[in-house]
FIZA-415269 format. One record per atom (N, C-alpha, C): atom name; residue in one letter; x, y, z; chain; residue number from 1. Coordinates in pm, 1 decimal, decimal comma. Each point is the difference from the previous one (the first is absolute). Last residue first. Example, Ala and Ser with C-alpha at 12.3 -4.5 7.8 and 13.67 -1.06 7.14 Angstrom:
FIZA-415269
("N" "S" (1285,0 -225,0 708,0) "A" 2)
("CA" "S" (82,0 119,0 6,0) "A" 2)
("C" "S" (-77,0 109,0 73,0) "A" 2)
("N" "A" (29,0 -572,0 -7,0) "A" 1)
("CA" "A" (-89,0 119,0 0,0) "A" 1)
("C" "A" (90,0 120,0 0,0) "A" 1)
end
This chain:
FIZA-415269
("N" "A" (6746,1 572,4 825,9) "A" 51)
("CA" "A" (165,2 35,4 -64,6) "A" 51)
("C" "A" (72,3 -147,5 -58,1) "A" 51)
("N" "A" (-451,2 -14,2 152,8) "A" 50)
("CA" "A" (-13,3 100,0 -114,7) "A" 50)
("C" "A" (159,8 20,0 -43,6) "A" 50)
("N" "K" (-108,1 -259,1 408,5) "A" 49)
("CA" "K" (-81,6 -27,7 -128,2) "A" 49)
("C" "K" (45,2 51,9 -124,0) "A" 49)
("N" "S" (102,0 214,4 424,6) "A" 48)
("CA" "S" (136,3 -160,7 -19,7) "A" 48)
("C" "S" (-62,8 -59,3 -112,3) "A" 48)
("N" "L" (-282,6 341,8 153,8) "A" 47)
("CA" "L" (90,5 78,3 -82,5) "A" 47)
("C" "L" (113,6 -108,4 -13,6) "A" 47)
("N" "D" (-406,8 -136,8 177,3) "A" 46)
("CA" "D" (-14,7 31,0 -104,5) "A" 46)
("C" "D" (125,9 63,7 -103,6) "A" 46)
("N" "A" (23,0 -113,6 468,2) "A" 45)
("CA" "A" (-23,8 -159,5 -93,4) "A" 45)
("C" "A" (1,5 58,6 -149,1) "A" 45)
("N" "K" (-11,5 325,4 355,5) "A" 44)
("CA" "K" (117,7 -58,9 -14,7) "A" 44)
("C" "K" (7,4 -95,7 -87,9) "A" 44)
("N" "A" (-412,6 175,3 127,0) "A" 43)
("CA" "A" (80,8 70,7 -100,2) "A" 43)
("C" "A" (136,4 -8,9 -41,3) "A" 43)
("N" "K" (-262,5 -254,7 313,1) "A" 42)
("CA" "K" (-62,7 -46,2 -110,9) "A" 42)
("C" "K" (73,5 104,4 -146,0) "A" 42)
("N" "Q" (83,5 24,7 470,7) "A" 41)
("CA" "Q" (53,9 -125,8 -20,2) "A" 41)
("C" "Q" (-17,9 -24,1 -192,4) "A" 41)
("N" "L" (-175,7 383,1 285,8) "A" 40)
("CA" "L" (135,2 25,7 -47,2) "A" 40)
("C" "L" (64,3 -144,5 -69,8) "A" 40)
("N" "A" (-420,2 -19,8 131,5) "A" 39)
("CA" "A" (-9,0 112,0 -129,1) "A" 39)
("C" "A" (159,0 14,0 -42,1) "A" 39)
("N" "L" (-146,0 -243,7 424,8) "A" 38)
("CA" "L" (-32,2 -96,9 -122,2) "A" 38)
("C" "L" (47,2 86,8 -148,2) "A" 38)
("N" "V" (25,6 221,4 408,6) "A" 37)
("CA" "V" (93,7 -65,5 13,8) "A" 37)
("C" "V" (-9,0 -113,4 -129,7) "A" 37)
("N" "P" (-321,2 351,7 126,4) "A" 36)
("CA" "P" (118,5 31,8 -43,8) "A" 36)
("C" "P" (106,7 -75,6 -42,6) "A" 36)
("N" "C" (-519,9 -146,9 -6,0) "A" 35)
("CA" "C" (69,5 -13,8 60,6) "A" 35)
("C" "C" (151,5 86,4 -39,0) "A" 35)
("N" "R" (-484,2 -131,3 -124,4) "A" 34)
("CA" "R" (62,9 147,3 -16,5) "A" 34)
("C" "R" (98,6 25,6 50,0) "A" 34)
("N" "K" (-191,9 -435,6 -30,9) "A" 33)
("CA" "K" (30,1 48,1 -86,8) "A" 33)
("C" "K" (42,0 125,0 -19,9) "A" 33)
("N" "C" (55,2 -281,3 432,3) "A" 32)
("CA" "C" (-84,1 23,8 -87,9) "A" 32)
("C" "C" (35,5 60,8 -95,8) "A" 32)
("N" "R" (236,2 -371,1 267,7) "A" 31)
("CA" "R" (6,1 120,5 -39,8) "A" 31)
("C" "R" (-114,3 27,5 -73,9) "A" 31)
("N" "P" (-69,8 -430,0 295,2) "A" 30)
("CA" "P" (68,6 41,6 -108,2) "A" 30)
("C" "P" (7,7 167,6 -0,7) "A" 30)
("N" "K" (1,8 -11,7 371,9) "A" 29)
("CA" "K" (54,4 -121,3 -54,9) "A" 29)
("C" "K" (-113,2 -56,8 -66,8) "A" 29)
("N" "S" (151,7 563,1 152,1) "A" 28)
("CA" "S" (-118,5 -103,2 9,9) "A" 28)
("C" "S" (49,9 -151,8 -83,6) "A" 28)
("N" "R" (210,8 498,9 97,7) "A" 27)
("CA" "R" (32,0 -141,7 51,2) "A" 27)
("C" "R" (-73,3 -129,7 14,2) "A" 27)
("N" "C" (-43,8 470,6 -128,9) "A" 26)
("CA" "C" (-95,0 -46,1 87,7) "A" 26)
("C" "C" (54,4 -91,0 75,0) "A" 26)
("N" "C" (268,4 397,9 -288,6) "A" 25)
("CA" "C" (-60,5 -131,5 -28,1) "A" 25)
("C" "C" (-48,2 -49,2 150,4) "A" 25)
("N" "K" (14,7 516,5 -235,2) "A" 24)
("CA" "K" (69,8 -97,2 88,0) "A" 24)
("C" "K" (-90,8 -118,6 21,8) "A" 24)
("N" "K" (-128,2 313,7 -319,4) "A" 23)
("CA" "K" (112,7 42,1 22,6) "A" 23)
("C" "K" (81,5 -51,0 89,7) "A" 23)
("N" "K" (-333,3 -197,5 -383,1) "A" 22)
("CA" "K" (14,6 25,2 111,0) "A" 22)
("C" "K" (132,6 83,5 60,3) "A" 22)
("N" "V" (-179,0 -42,8 -500,4) "A" 21)
("CA" "V" (54,3 -106,3 86,0) "A" 21)
("C" "V" (-13,2 121,0 116,9) "A" 21)
("N" "K" (-247,7 165,5 -372,6) "A" 20)
("CA" "K" (32,6 -124,7 -10,4) "A" 20)
("C" "K" (62,5 -107,8 92,0) "A" 20)
("N" "G" (-51,4 517,7 -46,4) "A" 19)
("CA" "G" (-79,0 -65,7 100,6) "A" 19)
("C" "G" (-23,1 -178,0 -33,0) "A" 19)
("N" "A" (293,3 374,1 -188,6) "A" 18)
("CA" "A" (-119,1 -15,4 -76,4) "A" 18)
("C" "A" (-87,3 -61,5 98,8) "A" 18)
("N" "K" (440,3 66,4 177,6) "A" 17)
("CA" "K" (-95,0 145,0 -43,6) "A" 17)
("C" "K" (-111,4 -29,6 -70,1) "A" 17)
("N" "M" (257,9 -411,6 50,0) "A" 16)
("CA" "M" (-47,2 87,7 163,1) "A" 16)
("C" "M" (-67,9 121,5 -33,0) "A" 16)
("N" "L" (212,5 -179,2 -350,9) "A" 15)
("CA" "L" (-109,8 -77,8 -2,5) "A" 15)
("C" "L" (-83,5 27,6 144,5) "A" 15)
("N" "K" (439,3 181,4 -96,9) "A" 14)
("CA" "K" (-122,6 89,4 -84,4) "A" 14)
("C" "K" (-120,1 -96,2 8,6) "A" 14)
("N" "R" (354,7 -140,5 241,5) "A" 13)
("CA" "R" (-21,7 100,1 35,5) "A" 13)
("C" "R" (-119,2 70,2 -106,1) "A" 13)
("N" "V" (200,7 -395,1 -138,9) "A" 12)
("CA" "V" (-83,1 -47,3 93,8) "A" 12)
("C" "V" (-44,4 163,4 80,2) "A" 12)
("N" "R" (304,9 1,0 -337,9) "A" 11)
("CA" "R" (-125,4 -26,1 -40,1) "A" 11)
("C" "R" (-81,2 -13,3 82,1) "A" 11)
("N" "A" (445,8 95,6 129,1) "A" 10)
("CA" "A" (-97,6 104,4 -55,7) "A" 10)
("C" "A" (-151,8 -35,6 -36,9) "A" 10)
("N" "K" (291,0 -318,0 139,1) "A" 9)
("CA" "K" (-30,5 79,8 135,4) "A" 9)
("C" "K" (-63,9 132,1 -36,0) "A" 9)
("N" "P" (206,4 -285,5 -348,8) "A" 8)
("CA" "P" (-107,1 -108,4 74,5) "A" 8)
("C" "P" (-50,9 125,8 96,3) "A" 8)
("N" "D" (267,8 177,0 -426,1) "A" 7)
("CA" "D" (28,0 -20,1 139,7) "A" 7)
("C" "D" (-154,9 -59,5 69,0) "A" 7)
("N" "T" (37,9 95,9 -478,7) "A" 6)
("CA" "T" (146,7 -90,2 29,8) "A" 6)
("C" "T" (11,0 -39,2 148,5) "A" 6)
("N" "S" (-367,8 274,7 -182,5) "A" 5)
("CA" "S" (8,7 -77,8 -50,5) "A" 5)
("C" "S" (115,4 -109,0 33,0) "A" 5)
("N" "A" (6,5 420,2 146,2) "A" 4)
("CA" "A" (-88,5 -57,7 48,6) "A" 4)
("C" "A" (-63,0 -102,1 -57,9) "A" 4)
("N" "K" (350,2 275,9 -138,8) "A" 3)
("CA" "K" (30,5 -47,1 94,4) "A" 3)
("C" "K" (-86,4 -88,4 36,2) "A" 3)
("N" "G" (-134,6 118,9 -485,0) "A" 2)
("CA" "G" (99,2 42,9 69,8) "A" 2)
("C" "G" (46,4 -72,3 132,1) "A" 2)
("N" "M" (-319,9 -38,1 -367,8) "A" 1)
("CA" "M" (-37,1 72,1 21,3) "A" 1)
("C" "M" (96,5 26,2 144,7) "A" 1)
end
């Protein structure tokens, strides 16, 4: 799919536009499932696992 699939930030940005991830973190403990911080961590983990 190009750069979007290799860049974790781009992947999270796409999820934000789709409404799957919130624009700002609400900093709740534990992190909510729509948290952008959590989404970025997950995208980075998926990328490292695929490589």
